C-alpha positions in Angstrom: 0.0 -0.3 0.6 1.6 3.2 -1.1 1.1 5.0 2.1 1.7 8.8 0.7 -1.2 8.4 -1.9 -3.6 7.2 0.9 -2.4 10.4 3.0 -3.1 12.6 -0.3 -6.7 11.2 -0.4 -7.2 12.2 3.3 -6.1 15.7 2.9 -9.0 18.1 3.9 -7.5 20.2 1.1 -7.9 17.4 -1.6 -11.0 16.5 -0.6 -12.3 20.2 -1.5 -10.8 20.2 -4.4 -12.2 17.1 -5.7 -15.5 18.0 -4.3 -15.4 21.2 -6.0 -13.8 19.3 -9.5 -17.1 16.8 -9.3 -19.3 19.7 -8.8 -18.3 21.9 -11.7 -18.7 18.9 -13.8 -21.9 17.4 -12.9 -23.4 21.0 -12.7 -22.0 21.6 -16.5 -23.7 18.4 -17.6 -27.0 19.2 -16.2 -26.5 22.7 -18.4 -26.0 21.4 -21.7 -28.8 18.7 -20.9 -30.8 21.9 -20.3 -29.5 23.7 -22.8 -30.3 20.8 -25.1 -33.8 20.3 -23.7 -34.7 23.7 -24.4 -33.4 23.7 -28.5 -34.9 20.2 -28.8 -38.9 21.2 -28.8 -38.5 22.9 -32.3 -35.8 19.8 -33.8 -39.2 17.3 -33.3 -40.9 18.7 -36.2 -37.5 19.8 -37.9 -35.6 16.7 -37.8 -36.7 14.2 -35.7 -33.1 12.2 -35.8 -31.5 15.5 -34.3 -34.3 15.4 -31.6 -33.8 11.8 -30.6 -29.5 12.7 -30.9 -30.3 15.6 -28.3 -32.4 13.2 -26.4 -28.9 11.3 -26.6 -27.4 13.6 -24.7 -29.4 14.9 -22.1 -29.8 11.2 -21.3 -26.4 10.5 -21.2 -25.8 14.0 -19.6 -27.6 12.7 -16.5 -26.4 9.4 -16.3 -23.0 11.0 -16.3 -23.0 13.9 -13.9 -24.4 10.9 -11.5 -21.3 9.0 -12.3 -19.5 11.9 -11.7 -21.0 12.5 -8.3 -21.1 8.8 -6.7 -17.9 7.2 -7.9 -14.9 7.4 -6.7 -12.6 7.3 -9.4 -11.3 9.7 -12.4 -12.9 7.2 -15.3 -16.2 9.4 -15.3 -14.4 12.3 -15.7 -12.9 10.8 -18.9 -16.8 10.2 -20.4 -17.8 13.5 -19.2 -15.3 15.2 -21.3 -15.9 13.0 -24.3 -19.6 13.5 -24.2 -19.3 17.0 -23.9 -17.0 17.1 -26.6 -19.1 15.3 -29.2 -21.6 17.9 -28.4 -19.1 20.6 -29.4 -18.2 18.8 -32.5 -21.8 18.1 -33.0 -22.4 22.2 -33.1 -19.1 23.2 -34.9 -20.4 20.4 -38.0 -23.9 21.7 -37.6 -22.6 25.9 -38.1 -19.6 24.5 -41.0 -20.9 21.9 -43.0 -24.4 21.3 -42.0 -26.0 18.0 -41.0 -28.0 16.0 -43.3 -31.0 17.1 -43.7 -30.2 20.2 -41.4 -28.6 22.7 -42.9 -30.0 26.0 -42.0 -28.1 26.5 -39.5 -24.8 27.1 -41.0 -22.9 30.0 -40.3 -25.3 30.9 -37.7 -22.5 30.9 -34.7 -24.5 33.6 -32.7 -27.6 31.9 -31.7 -27.9 32.4 -27.7 -28.4 29.2 -26.7 -25.5 27.5 -29.0 -23.4 30.2 -27.1 -24.7 28.7 -24.1 -24.0 25.0 -25.4 -20.6 26.0 -26.4 -19.4 27.8 -22.8 -21.1 24.8 -20.9 -19.5 22.2 -22.8 -15.8 24.1 -23.2 -16.3 23.6 -19.3 -16.8 20.4 -19.1 -14.4 19.6 -21.2 -11.8 21.6 -19.9 -12.4 20.7 -16.0 -13.0 17.1 -16.5 -10.3 16.9 -18.6 -7.7 19.1 -15.8 -9.6 16.8 -12.6 -8.4 13.6 -14.3 -4.8 14.5 -14.7 -4.6 16.5 -11.1 -6.7 13.8 -9.1 -4.5 10.6 -8.1 -6.5 7.2 -9.2 -7.2 5.8 -5.8 -6.1 2.1 -4.8 -8.6 -0.2 -3.8 -7.4 0.4 -0.3 -7.6 3.8 0.2 -11.4 3.5 -1.6 -12.4 1.3 1.1 -10.4 3.2 4.1 -12.6 6.1 3.0 -15.6 5.0 3.1 -14.6 3.9 6.4 -13.8 6.8 7.8 -16.4 9.8 8.3 -15.4 13.4 7.0 -14.8 14.8 10.0 -12.1 12.3 11.4 -10.3 12.8 7.7 -9.6 16.9 9.0 
C-alpha cells in the first residue's frame, strides 16, 4: 500500500478540490442537458433524428453527472469530457458543413442557446480533463478506507 497516496486522499484540501471538481463537472453536464432540452422542442418537427440525438445527449448527461458525483474513480471525468466534446463537435459541424437534412444553421454562430452550449461544453471538457489529470488514481485499499472514515475524522 502506498502510504503517501493514502495520506494525500485524506488531506482536507484534496477532498475539497475533488468535491469542487465533481460539482463543477456535474453542474456543467446538467447545463448541457438543459440547453438541449430547451432546443429539442423545435427539433422534433424539423429534424427527427436530431431530436433523438438530443434526447440521447440529455440522458447521457444525467447518467454521467451521476457517475461523476457518486463514483470514487476518475473514469467518469473522461466520460464527461467525451460527451461534452461530442456535443461541441456536433455544434461546429452544424454551423460549418451542416448535418444531413439540417443545413439551416450553417453560419449561425451567434444563436444564444448555441453560445451557452459552447460555454457549458467547453467548461465541462476543460474541468473534466483537468480533474482527471490532477486527481490521483485511488487504490482499492484507499477507496475502502475512505468509506470507513467519516469526513470529520479525515480533517
